[in-house]
C-alpha positions as CSV (number, residue, x, y, z in Angstrom):
1,X,259.5,80.2,-32.0
2,X,258.4,81.7,-28.7
3,X,257.1,79.9,-25.7
4,X,255.5,80.5,-22.4
5,X,258.2,80.9,-19.8
6,X,256.6,79.9,-16.5
7,X,253.5,78.9,-14.7
8,X,250.6,76.6,-15.5
9,X,251.3,76.6,-19.3
10,X,255.1,76.6,-19.1
11,X,256.8,75.4,-22.2
12,X,253.8,75.8,-24.5
13,X,254.9,77.1,-28.0
14,X,253.1,80.0,-29.5
15,X,252.5,80.7,-33.2
16,X,253.9,83.8,-34.8
17,X,252.6,85.1,-38.1
18,X,255.0,85.4,-41.0
19,X,256.2,88.8,-42.0
20,X,257.3,92.0,-40.3
21,X,253.9,93.2,-39.1
22,X,254.4,91.7,-35.7
23,X,257.3,91.6,-33.3
24,X,256.5,89.4,-30.3
25,X,258.2,90.1,-27.0
26,X,261.3,87.9,-26.5
27,X,261.4,85.1,-24.0
28,X,264.2,86.9,-22.1
29,X,262.2,90.2,-22.0
30,X,259.0,88.5,-20.7
31,X,260.9,86.6,-18.1
32,X,262.6,89.8,-16.8
33,X,259.3,91.7,-17.0
34,X,257.4,89.2,-14.9
35,X,260.2,89.0,-12.4
36,X,260.0,92.7,-11.9
37,X,256.2,92.7,-11.8
38,X,256.1,90.0,-9.1
39,X,257.9,92.5,-6.8
40,X,255.5,95.3,-7.6
41,X,252.1,93.7,-7.6
42,X,250.1,90.6,-6.8
43,X,249.7,89.2,-10.3
44,X,246.9,86.8,-9.2
45,X,244.6,89.6,-8.2
46,X,245.2,91.8,-11.3
47,X,243.4,92.3,-14.6
48,X,245.9,92.6,-17.5
49,X,245.1,94.7,-20.6
50,X,247.2,93.5,-23.5
51,X,247.0,96.4,-25.9
52,X,248.3,95.7,-29.4
53,X,248.2,92.0,-28.4
54,X,249.7,90.5,-31.5
55,X,250.5,86.8,-30.7
56,X,249.2,87.3,-27.1
57,X,252.6,86.3,-25.7
58,X,252.5,88.9,-22.8
59,X,248.8,88.2,-21.9
60,X,249.2,84.4,-22.1
61,X,252.3,84.6,-19.9
62,X,250.2,86.5,-17.4
63,X,247.4,83.9,-17.5
64,X,250.0,81.1,-17.1
65,X,251.3,82.9,-14.0
66,X,247.8,83.1,-12.5
67,X,246.4,86.5,-13.5
68,X,242.8,87.0,-12.6
69,X,241.9,88.0,-16.1
70,X,243.5,89.1,-19.4
71,X,241.8,91.3,-22.0
72,X,243.5,91.0,-25.4
73,X,243.0,94.0,-27.7
74,X,244.1,93.6,-31.3
75,X,243.1,95.5,-34.5
76,X,244.6,93.3,-37.2
77,X,242.4,90.5,-38.5
78,X,245.5,88.4,-39.4
79,X,247.0,88.8,-35.9
80,X,243.6,88.1,-34.3
81,X,243.5,84.8,-36.1
82,X,246.9,83.8,-34.7
83,X,246.0,85.1,-31.3
84,X,242.9,82.9,-31.2
85,X,244.9,79.9,-32.2
86,X,247.4,80.6,-29.4
87,X,244.7,81.0,-26.8
88,X,243.0,77.7,-28.0
89,X,246.3,75.9,-27.8
90,X,246.5,76.5,-24.0
91,X,242.7,76.1,-23.4
92,X,242.3,78.6,-20.5
93,X,239.1,78.9,-18.6
94,X,236.6,81.1,-20.7
95,X,236.1,83.5,-17.7
96,X,239.8,84.2,-17.5
97,X,240.1,86.2,-20.8
98,X,238.3,88.4,-23.3
99,X,239.1,89.2,-26.9
100,X,238.5,92.5,-28.5
101,X,239.1,93.2,-32.2
102,X,239.5,96.9,-32.0
103,X,241.8,99.9,-32.1
104,X,243.4,100.1,-28.7
105,X,242.8,103.8,-28.2
106,X,239.2,103.5,-29.1
107,X,238.7,100.4,-26.9
108,X,240.3,102.2,-23.9
109,X,237.8,105.0,-24.2
110,X,235.0,102.5,-23.5
111,X,236.9,100.4,-20.8
112,X,234.8,100.2,-17.7
113,X,236.4,100.5,-14.2
114,X,237.1,96.9,-13.0
115,X,237.0,98.2,-9.3
116,X,240.8,97.9,-8.7
117,X,244.1,98.7,-10.3
118,X,245.2,96.8,-13.4
119,X,248.4,96.1,-15.4
120,X,248.4,97.6,-18.9
121,X,250.8,96.2,-21.6
122,X,251.6,98.9,-24.2
123,X,253.6,97.4,-27.0
124,X,252.5,99.1,-30.3
125,X,254.4,99.0,-33.5
126,X,257.8,100.6,-32.7
127,X,257.5,103.2,-35.4
128,X,253.9,104.2,-35.0
129,X,252.4,107.2,-33.2
130,X,250.5,105.3,-30.6
131,X,252.8,105.7,-27.6
132,X,252.0,109.3,-26.6
133,X,248.3,108.9,-27.6
134,X,247.8,105.9,-25.3
135,X,249.9,107.1,-22.4
136,X,248.0,110.4,-22.4
137,X,244.7,108.4,-22.3
138,X,245.9,106.2,-19.5
139,X,246.8,109.0,-17.2
140,X,243.4,110.6,-17.4
141,X,241.0,107.7,-17.7
142,X,239.1,107.0,-14.4
143,X,238.9,103.3,-15.3
144,X,242.7,103.1,-15.0
145,X,242.9,103.5,-11.3
146,X,245.6,105.0,-9.1
147,X,248.2,102.3,-8.5
148,X,247.7,100.7,-11.9
149,X,250.9,99.6,-13.6
150,X,251.8,100.5,-17.2
151,X,254.4,98.4,-19.0
152,X,255.9,100.1,-22.0
153,X,258.0,98.2,-24.6
154,X,259.8,100.4,-27.1
155,X,262.7,100.6,-29.4
156,X,265.8,102.0,-27.6
157,X,266.1,104.8,-30.2
158,X,262.7,106.1,-29.5
159,X,262.3,108.9,-26.9
160,X,259.0,108.7,-25.1
161,X,257.8,111.5,-22.9
162,X,255.8,110.0,-20.0
163,X,253.0,112.1,-18.5
164,X,253.8,113.5,-15.0
165,X,250.9,111.5,-13.5
166,X,252.9,108.3,-14.3
167,X,255.8,107.5,-12.0
168,X,258.7,105.5,-13.6
169,X,259.4,102.6,-11.3
170,X,261.7,100.4,-13.5
171,X,263.7,100.8,-16.7
172,X,265.6,98.0,-18.3
173,X,267.1,97.4,-21.8
174,X,267.0,94.0,-23.5
175,X,269.1,94.3,-26.7
176,X,267.6,97.1,-28.7
177,X,264.3,97.1,-26.7
178,X,263.6,99.3,-23.7
179,X,261.2,98.1,-21.0
180,X,259.6,100.7,-18.7
181,X,257.3,100.0,-15.8
182,X,255.2,103.0,-14.6
183,X,252.6,103.5,-11.9
184,X,249.7,105.8,-12.1
185,X,249.9,108.2,-9.2
């Protein structure tokens, strides 16, 4: 069972679908991530893009901590059903989130510039091929403005080559998971 760590919805439990198709970010990792983000950005003025949203744990944590808006992008119908239940369980304001049932790479290609930097959570299946594809999109898309933060969660055994236009700000390991925070130059 996972729960929201801090903020308005602190302590709320989130559903996790059965099986191995989803791997929600641990409570410890999310706590560490938001501690690091709070020193790098004003969370309350940011839009968060939760690519490969799964249970929505990262995006819901951002909403709980006062994010301006979270956009959840999830391709799996099964995961989308759980994500909707988790959102309904905390009853956030309708204007504070959007849901998109879509492939993250395709959705990003259509993402309109919100007018300011955002935070992008990139947490695809560990053994998929999405990391480089998405990172290469993020560093060229005009809608992902200079100063935007990109959070990459990956298996420690995976080597990811970050585009030169993305500056590595923080790197932490939580068990077998690497967490990297980058800024678009």
